[in-house]
C-alpha positions in Angstrom: 67.8 -53.3 34.1 65.5 -50.3 33.9 62.9 -50.3 36.6 59.3 -50.2 35.4 55.9 -50.7 36.9 55.9 -54.5 36.0 58.4 -55.1 38.8 55.6 -55.0 41.3 54.5 -58.5 40.2 57.9 -60.0 41.0 58.0 -62.0 37.8 61.0 -64.4 37.2 64.0 -62.7 35.7 63.5 -64.0 32.2 60.0 -62.7 32.1 61.1 -59.3 33.3 63.8 -59.3 30.6 61.1 -60.1 28.0 59.0 -57.2 29.2 61.9 -54.8 28.9 62.7 -56.1 25.4 59.0 -55.6 24.3 59.2 -52.0 25.5 56.5 -52.4 28.1 56.8 -49.9 30.9 53.3 -49.5 32.4 50.7 -52.3 32.6 47.4 -51.5 30.7 44.2 -51.4 32.7 43.2 -55.0 31.8 46.7 -56.2 32.8 46.5 -54.3 36.2 43.2 -56.1 36.9 44.0 -59.6 35.5 47.6 -60.3 36.4 47.2 -60.3 40.2 44.0 -62.5 40.0 45.7 -65.0 37.7 48.9 -65.2 39.9 46.6 -66.0 42.9 45.0 -68.9 40.9 41.6 -67.3 40.6 39.2 -68.0 37.7 38.4 -64.7 36.0 36.5 -63.1 33.1 38.2 -60.2 31.3 36.0 -58.1 29.2 37.8 -55.5 27.0 38.0 -54.3 23.5 40.7 -55.4 21.1 44.1 -53.6 21.4 44.0 -53.3 25.2 46.9 -55.7 26.0 44.8 -58.7 27.1 47.1 -61.3 25.5 50.0 -60.4 27.8 47.5 -60.0 30.7 47.3 -63.8 30.8 50.6 -64.9 29.1 52.9 -63.3 31.7 51.2 -64.8 34.8 50.7 -68.2 33.1 54.3 -68.5 32.1 55.3 -67.4 35.6 53.4 -70.3 37.1 54.9 -73.0 34.8 57.0 -75.6 36.5 59.8 -76.4 34.0 60.9 -79.6 35.8 57.5 -81.3 35.3 57.1 -82.6 31.7 53.3 -82.3 31.7 50.7 -80.0 30.0 50.1 -77.2 32.5 48.2 -74.6 30.5 45.8 -74.8 27.5 45.1 -71.6 25.5 42.3 -71.8 22.9 41.7 -69.2 20.1 39.0 -69.1 17.5 41.2 -68.6 14.4 44.5 -70.2 13.3 46.1 -66.8 12.8 45.3 -65.7 16.3 46.6 -69.0 17.7 49.8 -68.6 15.8 50.2 -65.0 17.0 49.8 -66.0 20.7 52.2 -68.9 20.2 54.8 -66.5 18.7 54.5 -64.3 21.8 55.1 -67.3 24.1 58.2 -68.2 22.1 59.6 -64.7 22.5 59.0 -64.7 26.3 60.3 -68.2 26.9 63.2 -68.3 24.4 66.0 -68.6 27.0 64.2 -71.2 29.1 63.3 -74.9 29.2 59.6 -74.1 29.0 58.1 -75.9 26.0 55.1 -74.9 24.0 53.3 -76.2 20.9 50.7 -74.7 18.6 48.0 -77.1 17.3 45.7 -75.8 14.5 43.5 -77.4 11.8 44.9 -78.0 8.3 48.1 -79.5 9.5 49.1 -83.2 9.4 47.4 -84.7 12.4 49.4 -88.0 12.3 52.7 -86.2 12.3 51.5 -84.0 15.2 50.5 -87.1 17.2 54.0 -88.6 16.6 55.6 -85.5 18.0 53.5 -85.6 21.2 55.6 -88.4 22.7 56.8 -85.6 25.0 54.1 -83.3 26.3 54.6 -79.5 26.1 54.1 -77.3 29.1 51.8 -74.9 27.2 49.4 -75.8 24.5 48.0 -73.1 22.1 45.5 -73.8 19.3 42.1 -73.9 17.8 39.5 -75.8 19.8 38.7 -78.4 17.1 42.3 -79.5 16.6 43.1 -79.6 20.4 39.9 -81.6 21.0 40.9 -84.1 18.2 44.3 -84.7 19.8 42.7 -85.1 23.3 40.2 -87.7 21.8 43.2 -89.5 20.2 44.7 -89.6 23.7 47.8 -88.0 22.2 47.5 -84.7 24.1 47.1 -85.3 27.8 45.2 -82.2 29.2 44.1 -83.9 32.5 47.3 -82.5 34.1 46.6 -78.9 33.0 45.3 -76.6 35.7 44.9 -73.5 33.5 42.5 -73.0 30.6 42.3 -69.8 28.5 39.4 -69.1 26.2 40.4 -66.1 24.1 37.8 -64.1 22.1 35.0 -66.2 23.7 32.1 -64.4 21.9 33.7 -65.1 18.5 34.3 -68.7 19.7 30.5 -68.9 20.3 29.6 -67.3 16.9 31.9 -69.8 15.1 30.4 -72.8 16.9 33.6 -73.8 18.8 32.2 -73.7 22.4 31.2 -77.4 22.2 34.8 -78.3 21.5 36.0 -76.1 24.4 33.4 -77.7 26.6 34.8 -81.2 25.8 38.4 -80.1 26.4 37.4 -78.5 29.8 35.6 -81.7 30.7 38.9 -83.6 30.5 40.7 -81.2 32.8 40.9 -81.2 36.7 38.0 -80.0 38.9 40.1 -77.3 40.4 40.6 -75.8 36.9 41.5 -72.1 36.7 39.5 -70.9 33.8 40.3 -67.5 32.2 37.8 -66.1 29.7 38.5 -63.1 27.5 35.8 -61.5 25.4 34.8 -58.1 24.0 31.2 -58.9 24.9 29.5 -61.5 27.1 26.5 -62.8 25.1 23.6 -64.4 27.0 24.2 -67.7 25.1 27.7 -67.9 26.6 26.6 -67.6 30.2 25.4 -71.3 30.7 28.9 -72.5 29.7 30.6 -70.0 32.0 28.3 -71.0 34.9 29.1 -74.7 34.3 32.9 -74.3 34.9 33.2 -71.0 36.8 32.0 -70.8 40.4 32.0 -67.1 41.5 34.7 -66.0 39.0 36.4 -62.6 39.4 35.3 -60.1 36.8 37.4 -57.4 35.2 35.6 -55.1 32.8 37.6 -52.4 31.1 35.4 -49.7 29.6 37.1 -48.2 26.6 37.7 -44.5 27.0 36.2 -44.1 23.6 34.3 -46.6 21.5 36.9 -46.1 18.8 40.5 -44.9 19.1 40.7 -41.1 19.2 43.4 -41.0 16.4 41.1 -42.7 13.8 39.3 -40.5 11.3 36.0 -42.1 10.2 34.7 -41.2 6.7 31.6 -42.3 5.0 31.3 -42.2 1.2 28.0 -42.7 -0.7 27.8 -45.1 -3.6 24.9 -43.2 -5.3 24.4 -44.7 -8.7 28.0 -45.6 -9.3 29.7 -49.0 -9.7 30.9 -49.9 -6.2 34.1 -51.7 -7.3 35.1 -48.7 -9.4 34.4 -46.4 -6.5 36.5 -48.6 -4.3 39.3 -48.5 -6.8 39.2 -44.7 -7.1 39.4 -44.4 -3.3 42.3 -46.8 -3.0 44.4 -45.3 -5.7 43.7 -41.8 -4.4 44.6 -42.5 -0.7 47.6 -44.7 -1.8 47.9 -46.4 1.7 51.0 -47.8 3.3 48.8 -50.9 3.9 45.1 -50.9 3.6 42.5 -53.6 4.6 39.3 -53.8 2.6 36.6 -55.6 4.6 33.7 -57.6 3.1 31.0 -59.7 4.8 31.5 -63.0 2.9 34.2 -65.1 1.4 32.7 -65.0 -2.0 32.5 -61.2 -1.9 36.1 -61.0 -0.7 37.2 -63.1 -3.7 35.1 -61.0 -6.1 36.5 -57.7 -4.8 40.1 -59.0 -4.7 39.9 -60.4 -8.3 38.5 -57.2 -9.6 41.2 -55.1 -7.9 44.0 -57.4 -9.2 42.5 -57.1 -12.7 42.9 -53.4 -12.3 46.6 -53.8 -11.5 46.7 -53.4 -7.7 48.9 -55.6 -5.4 46.2 -57.4 -3.5 46.2 -60.3 -1.0 43.2 -61.9 0.6 42.4 -63.4 4.0 39.3 -65.4 4.7 38.2 -68.8 6.0 37.9 -70.3 2.5 41.7 -70.4 2.1 43.7 -73.4 3.1 45.9 -73.0 6.2 49.0 -73.0 4.0 47.5 -70.2 1.8 46.5 -68.1 4.8 50.0 -68.5 6.4 51.6 -67.5 3.1 49.4 -64.4 2.8 50.2 -63.3 6.4 53.9 -63.7 5.7 53.7 -61.8 2.4 51.6 -59.0 4.1 54.2 -58.6 6.8 56.9 -58.6 4.1 55.0 -55.7 2.4 54.4 -57.6 -0.8 50.8 -56.3 -0.9 49.5 -52.8 -0.6 46.0 -54.0 -0.1 44.4 -56.9 1.7 40.7 -57.9 1.1 39.5 -59.7 4.2 36.4 -61.0 6.0 35.9 -60.4 9.7 38.2 -63.3 10.3 41.0 -60.7 10.2 39.2 -58.2 12.4 39.6 -59.9 15.8 43.1 -60.2 17.3 45.2 -60.2 14.1 47.9 -57.6 14.6 49.6 -56.5 11.3 52.0 -53.6 11.7 51.6 -50.5 9.5 47.9 -50.7 8.6 47.2 -47.0 7.7 43.7 -47.4 6.2 40.6 -49.5 6.7 38.0 -49.6 4.0 34.6 -51.1 4.7 33.3 -52.3 1.3 30.3 -53.5 3.3 29.2 -52.5 6.8 29.2 -55.6 9.1 25.8 -57.0 10.1 27.0 -57.0 13.7 28.0 -53.4 14.3 30.5 -54.4 17.1 32.7 -55.7 14.2 32.9 -52.1 12.9 35.0 -51.3 16.0 37.0 -54.5 15.7 37.7 -53.8 12.0 38.7 -50.2 12.5 40.8 -51.2 15.5 43.3 -52.8 13.1 44.6 -49.3 12.3 45.8 -46.5 14.6 47.7 -48.9 16.9 50.8 -48.1 19.1 50.1 -44.4 19.0 49.8 -44.1 15.1 46.9 -42.5 13.4 44.6 -44.1 10.8 41.6 -43.5 8.6 38.6 -45.7 8.2 36.5 -45.3 5.0 33.0 -46.8 4.7 31.3 -47.0 1.3 27.6 -46.9 2.1 24.3 -47.4 0.3 20.9 -46.0 1.2 20.1 -49.2 3.1 23.1 -48.6 5.4 21.9 -45.3 6.7 20.2 -46.8 9.7 23.4 -48.7 10.7 25.4 -45.5 10.4 22.9 -43.6 12.6 23.3 -46.4 15.2 27.1 -46.1 15.1 26.8 -42.3 15.5 24.6 -42.8 18.6 27.4 -45.0 20.0 29.8 -42.1 19.7 31.5 -42.6 16.2 31.8 -39.2 14.5 31.7 -39.5 10.7 33.0 -37.1 8.1 30.7 -37.2 5.1 32.7 -37.0 1.9 32.8 -37.9 -1.8 35.5 -38.3 -4.4 34.9 -36.6 -7.7 37.5 -36.6 -10.5 40.2 -37.3 -8.0 39.2 -34.5 -5.6 37.6 -35.0 -2.2 34.5 -32.9 -1.5 32.7 -32.4 1.8 29.0 -33.4 1.9 26.3 -32.3 4.3 26.1 -34.4 7.4 24.0 -37.5 6.7 21.4 -36.8 9.5 20.9 -33.1 8.2 20.3 -34.4 4.7 17.8 -36.9 6.0 16.0 -34.3 8.1 15.8 -32.0 5.1 14.3 -34.7 2.9 11.9 -35.7 5.6 10.7 -32.0 6.0 10.3 -31.7 2.3 8.3 -34.9 2.1 6.2 -33.9 5.1 5.2 -30.6 3.4 4.2 -32.4 0.2 2.3 -35.0 2.2 0.4 -32.3 4.1 -0.5 -30.5 0.9 -1.7 -33.6 -0.9 -3.9 -34.7 2.1 -5.5 -31.2 2.2 -6.3 -31.2 -1.5 -7.6 -34.8 -1.8 -10.9 -35.2 0.1 -12.8 -38.4 0.7 -15.9 -38.3 -1.5 -19.3 -38.0 0.2 -20.6 -41.1 -1.7 -17.9 -43.7 -1.8 -17.7 -46.2 -4.6 -15.6 -49.4 -4.9 -11.9 -48.5 -5.4 -12.2 -45.0 -4.0 -9.2 -45.4 -1.7 -7.0 -46.4 -4.7 -8.1 -43.3 -6.6 -7.4 -41.1 -3.6 -3.9 -42.6 -3.2 -3.2 -42.1 -6.9 -4.3 -38.4 -6.8 -2.2 -37.7 -3.7 0.9 -39.3 -5.3 0.4 -37.1 -8.3 0.2 -33.9 -6.2 3.3 -35.0 -4.2 5.3 -35.5 -7.4 4.2 -32.1 -8.7 5.2 -30.4 -5.4 8.6 -32.0 -5.5 9.2 -30.9 -9.1 8.2 -27.3 -8.2 10.5 -27.4 -5.2 13.4 -28.8 -7.3 12.9 -26.1 -10.0 12.9 -23.3 -7.4 16.2 -24.6 -6.0 
């Protein structure tokens, strides 16, 4: 076996084999920080962006600590979405394939009664969404009181989606000496009371990204202007002709509207959002991995933790309201050393959000597509400054020409404002003609 840096952890032979098979040679920063703490049995909080290798930072040491001879639940791993839970479960199966370690995935939308019947023997590792795991615990079908390890993956999203109460109830059924492992891109204030309740002096591993966004992602903004947004999106998609592109919207209804419109125009389009049944979502993921679609229209459900190989382009049909999700969305491309392009179709109302992303370090190219050709536009902030300067000049001239009357009469302010607006319009027309 080829020696690599993971040998320092002295994992069991089957884990080391799995590491070799996965092509891992050097632990990522979050793995270097978390693996030793988890092996020692310490509770810990790992804060890192998506794509930093955090899933294996807890899976490898947890699997190492499983006692195969004991037919009891020993670790519970919670995830906010069904897709992420399934993804984690598949990774566990790959690592434990030649062992007697058992694992099960419990997610909503599956037959609960059949699941209960299959729980006559308890798995060593439980993975799933908090709601379904909690249901099985309440039914006394899943016995988590024996488990000493609890993982809360994507904790900030867990909070946003209202699942922390379910996690709280699950944790409440587990032993007092519980080793809790929390992973999150951010640690919101509202999450802190929950953490304090279960974690006394936890270890903390914070991995600052070298850059807010991967260096091999090109970020491009495209103005809507007065065009139809769907048609503009169609023109962009057909021009870039991606290997696999994900179009992000903010709501399920908008995702359906965009997907239906693109399908009507003849594109191969799938959709992923919370309004689909579990069976439909599973089918779409399978079809996507089988390259049956060239485009996926998705909500932010797909932005966190879902790893689909070969995504070459991300297109933001709408900017997310929480700008952290811009990073999560664009992080779906340019993975494993590949490059990627992220397009954002923006309206005038989005300019403030773009400025805030620029202040965070995102560098945007400003482009437009005209008759199938891409043209460079002036940088957005330069254009705004020029408009502002022009407006300021007109404003100053209007104020200097319209004076307050010595004897004021009712409605004088309204008349002054009207005269000033007329002067400003005239100045703008003159400036425009001169150009």
